[in-house]
VMD Tcl script that draws the C-alpha trace (Angstrom):
set ca {
  {-54.44 -38.11 -45.45}
  {-55.87 -36.62 -42.62}
  {-53.78 -38.10 -40.24}
  {-50.94 -37.03 -41.99}
  {-51.97 -33.33 -41.78}
  {-52.78 -33.78 -38.33}
  {-49.64 -35.14 -37.72}
  {-47.47 -32.37 -39.70}
  {-49.88 -29.92 -37.41}
  {-48.76 -31.52 -34.43}
  {-45.41 -30.95 -35.45}
  {-45.69 -27.49 -36.38}
  {-47.51 -26.98 -33.26}
  {-44.98 -28.55 -31.22}
  {-41.98 -26.77 -33.38}
  {-43.63 -23.46 -32.25}
  {-44.31 -24.01 -28.69}
  {-40.67 -25.11 -28.45}
  {-39.34 -21.79 -30.50}
  {-42.16 -20.00 -28.09}
  {-40.35 -21.37 -25.00}
  {-36.88 -21.02 -26.23}
  {-37.76 -17.38 -26.87}
  {-38.73 -16.93 -23.41}
  {-35.64 -18.54 -22.33}
  {-33.62 -16.40 -24.45}
  {-35.65 -13.22 -22.88}
  {-34.99 -14.15 -19.54}
  {-31.27 -14.58 -20.36}
  {-31.01 -11.18 -21.80}
  {-32.77 -9.88 -19.08}
  {-30.16 -11.77 -16.25}
  {-27.41 -10.42 -18.55}
  {-28.49 -6.87 -18.38}
  {-28.87 -7.18 -14.82}
  {-25.32 -8.81 -14.53}
  {-24.06 -5.82 -16.72}
  {-25.60 -3.27 -14.47}
  {-23.83 -4.92 -11.52}
  {-20.52 -4.98 -13.17}
  {-20.76 -1.29 -14.12}
  {-21.53 -0.75 -10.14}
  {-18.84 -2.89 -9.35}
  {-16.27 -1.16 -11.57}
  {-17.75 2.44 -10.39}
  {-16.66 0.97 -6.90}
  {-13.34 -0.25 -7.68}
  {-12.87 3.24 -9.62}
  {-13.83 4.87 -6.30}
  {-11.30 2.39 -4.23}
  {-8.47 3.19 -6.66}
  {-8.98 6.78 -5.96}
  {-8.73 6.49 -2.36}
  {-5.86 4.26 -2.96}
  {-4.08 7.00 -4.68}
  {-4.74 9.33 -1.95}
  {-3.41 7.21 0.78}
  {-0.24 6.31 -1.18}
  {0.54 10.22 -1.79}
  {-0.44 10.67 2.22}
  {2.15 7.69 2.94}
  {4.88 9.42 0.43}
  {4.66 12.83 2.30}
  {4.93 10.66 5.84}
  {7.89 8.74 4.42}
  {9.40 12.00 3.17}
  {8.86 13.89 6.40}
  {10.07 10.62 8.36}
  {13.33 10.58 6.06}
  {13.92 13.96 6.98}
  {13.60 13.19 10.90}
  {15.72 10.30 10.28}
  {18.47 12.39 8.45}
  {18.02 14.86 11.30}
  {18.78 12.11 14.08}
  {21.50 10.52 12.34}
  {23.16 13.89 12.55}
  {22.13 14.14 16.08}
  {23.52 10.83 17.04}
  {26.89 11.71 14.66}
  {27.28 14.98 16.75}
  {26.93 12.86 20.11}
  {29.61 10.25 19.06}
  {31.89 13.15 17.92}
  {31.34 15.09 21.35}
  {31.84 12.11 23.19}
  {35.01 11.59 21.35}
  {36.11 15.07 22.21}
  {35.12 14.75 26.01}
  {37.30 11.40 26.43}
  {40.44 13.41 24.11}
  {40.08 16.57 26.88}
  {39.73 13.89 29.73}
  {42.72 12.61 28.91}
  {44.76 15.59 27.94}
  {43.33 16.63 31.86}
  {44.73 13.56 33.19}
  {48.14 14.24 31.42}
  {47.93 17.91 32.99}
  {47.33 16.67 35.93}
  {50.23 14.13 36.12}
  {52.36 17.03 34.42}
  {51.55 19.30 37.44}
  {52.05 16.56 40.02}
  {55.77 16.14 38.65}
  {56.26 20.10 38.49}
  {55.10 20.09 42.09}
  {57.64 17.11 42.89}
  {60.19 18.85 41.22}
  {59.64 22.36 43.18}
  {59.73 20.86 46.18}
  {63.14 19.29 45.52}
  {64.54 22.18 44.45}
}
mol new
graphics top color blue
foreach p $ca { graphics top sphere $p radius 0.5 }
foreach p [lrange $ca 0 end-1] q [lrange $ca 1 end] { graphics top cylinder $p $q radius 0.2 }
display resetview
């Protein structure tokens, strides 16, 4: 009987040691998980800061694009005016040429009279 008791005792001791080791491992796992959670919180905080900075950058870009769009509208208007002015100048040149031709004809007619 003493052998059986000794065997039981060894089994119980072995189980208790195993439980103790398991508890130790679990405590380490919990500690590691707490560290991971802390690191994740830091990462989330950094990401929130990054998002905030990106939002600010987007607002700045929107203002720049708005300003750029206004400048582009002004440039388009200037180009349109320039083209229109060139057309007017071309038309005026053609008129001057016709008038010069008319003057030349009138001079010839006046000489013949």
